[in-house]
C-alpha positions in Angstrom: 95.2 101.9 116.9 94.0 101.5 113.4 95.8 102.5 110.3 94.7 105.4 108.2 93.5 104.3 104.7 96.2 105.1 102.1 93.6 107.4 100.1 93.2 109.6 103.2 95.7 112.4 104.3 98.5 111.2 106.5 100.2 112.9 109.4 103.9 112.5 110.5 103.6 113.8 113.9 101.2 113.8 116.9 98.2 115.7 115.4 94.6 116.4 116.7 92.4 116.9 113.7 89.2 118.8 114.1 86.3 119.5 111.8 86.3 122.9 110.3 82.5 123.4 111.1 81.1 126.3 112.9 80.8 125.6 116.7 78.2 126.4 119.3 79.2 128.4 122.5 79.6 125.2 124.5 81.6 123.4 121.8 83.8 126.4 121.5 84.7 126.1 125.2 85.6 122.5 124.6 87.5 123.3 121.6 89.5 125.9 123.6 90.5 123.2 125.9 91.9 121.1 123.1 93.7 124.1 121.5 95.4 124.8 124.8 96.2 121.2 125.4 97.8 120.6 121.9 99.9 123.8 122.3 101.1 122.8 125.8 102.0 119.3 124.6 103.5 120.5 121.2 101.0 118.5 119.2 99.9 119.8 115.8 96.2 120.9 115.7 94.7 121.1 112.2 91.3 121.6 110.7 90.0 119.3 108.0 86.7 119.2 106.1 84.1 116.6 106.5 85.7 114.6 103.5 88.7 113.7 105.7 86.3 112.2 108.4 84.3 110.5 105.6 87.6 109.1 104.2 88.2 107.6 107.8 84.6 106.2 107.9 84.1 108.4 110.9 81.6 111.0 109.6 80.0 111.6 113.0 83.4 112.1 114.8 84.4 115.7 115.7 88.2 115.0 116.6 90.8 112.5 115.7 94.1 111.9 117.4 96.7 110.5 114.9 100.3 110.1 114.5 102.6 108.6 111.9 101.5 105.1 112.9 97.7 105.8 112.4 94.7 106.6 114.3 95.1 106.8 118.1 91.6 107.7 118.9 88.2 109.3 117.7 86.3 111.6 119.9 83.1 113.8 120.1 83.4 117.4 121.0 81.9 116.9 124.5 83.2 117.1 128.0 83.8 113.3 128.0 85.3 113.2 124.6 87.7 116.0 125.2 88.7 114.5 128.6 89.4 111.1 126.9 91.4 113.0 124.0 93.5 114.9 126.5 94.3 111.7 128.6 95.3 109.9 125.4 97.4 112.8 124.1 99.2 112.8 127.3 99.9 109.0 126.9 101.0 109.3 123.4 103.2 112.4 124.0 104.9 110.5 126.9 105.3 107.4 124.7 107.0 109.3 122.0 109.2 111.3 124.3 110.6 108.4 126.3 110.5 105.8 123.5 108.4 103.3 125.5 105.3 102.9 127.5 101.7 102.1 126.7 101.1 100.8 123.2 97.6 100.8 121.9 
């Protein structure tokens, strides 16, 4: 896990940050999986402009998983990227729910 630079927007709960770009049909299907998963796991889903991703030095990323401690992961809006995001979202959610577990 890496910290979010102080000059970038901070988040105080488990949050999936997505670019607010227009999406292709395939990307929309992947994004629908992210929306459903975030809602099911009580994570916040928010949309940020390219400037947020530039601030993190992750201009090519599509999704970022963050919490109050920093960046948990950075992902592409692809099948593999969304699968990895959902797995790590499960781990982070369980860790915060039970107060222990995998620390990244």
